[in-house]
C-alpha angles and dihedrals in degrees: 000000000000091000090051093051091048091053092049092054093047093053090047091053093050093049092049093046099085091046093052092046091052089057093057111097115242118220116237114245114266114253115238115251116263116267115275115259122198120239116218096194114118149079117288145186123208137197115199128199124179149102135280143193116218131193122193120186130184140174124196114252091221093044114027094185092062112091135210104187133157140164136185144153126238143155121275135197132185149174121227137181128195150153128216140176130209126223113184102309096338122096119196122185151144128235140180140171152135130272134188137169123260089238130023100219120151121239113228147199131187132236138268093040140108087266101043128048098321116138137075094341107026117194120204129211094036133125121211112207134175143157145183102242099189143321140204125206139186127186148113138298126206117187146168117227124212102185105287093357124086126189113190149167124217138191145154147110125341132188125189143174115239121189128188133181140174124208140169107276095214092044105037094183093064110085124193099186140003128186135179129179141151116243127205119215146125141271135204132181149138138230150159129240130189129197109234110174146313116276133164092003091302140088115262108218124180126196149151127230141185119211132184117198121194119192118200124241113271134176110250113206117211107250101194117119110268094015114166097201093251089117096049110126143188108237136185130174144190137194134199116198135183112191145166119237125213107192132187110194116204130200107192124190094357089281088130115027121218114209126174 
């Protein structure tokens, strides 16, 4: 009798099992987290390495038809600092820094030519030389972020030192004029940056940038002892640079969060 009762209870429990299980609520599957998106907000420092093409043009104040023109290419490096903030996909910032060439060689042209001392009173056996010695710049950046990629334009104020000289071609140690002055001007450019990884408690960002720098015309006064002003000249200059950017973006004190 006991065995029969036990069997009946067991069969009843088995039959009721699926119905009871059906009444137990089932949790909905947990949605996966949204994909990570890089945040471009923060302070940063930049080292730049690249090459540039410079043109320096001058006309003598006392004889505007006489030229003192040169051009050359050389390597450039620089150090920049900036801060930027991201709204949605837009990134707005300000950046400034200092750039100089790897070497400080003068570009040159020979007289009598269209670039050196040709004109109303041509002078033979002379070399015209000039260079952009350095420049600093400060301006804004406006970019569009696509996750860890940033495409941007940049522009602002630039200021550079331009130097010119003239010497006797057959006797290079004999100088007939020397000038040096700082020129105000402007710059504009565009570039692309990409976040690579975290390193040294910062974000490593690599990029490439084109920059055009235009220096305004300024009167260069001959600085040689005993100069009479006959070699004073109006000079302007411009520089086109393509350079790689190595950026470390910092986020101190949690003021600007970095999320990726």
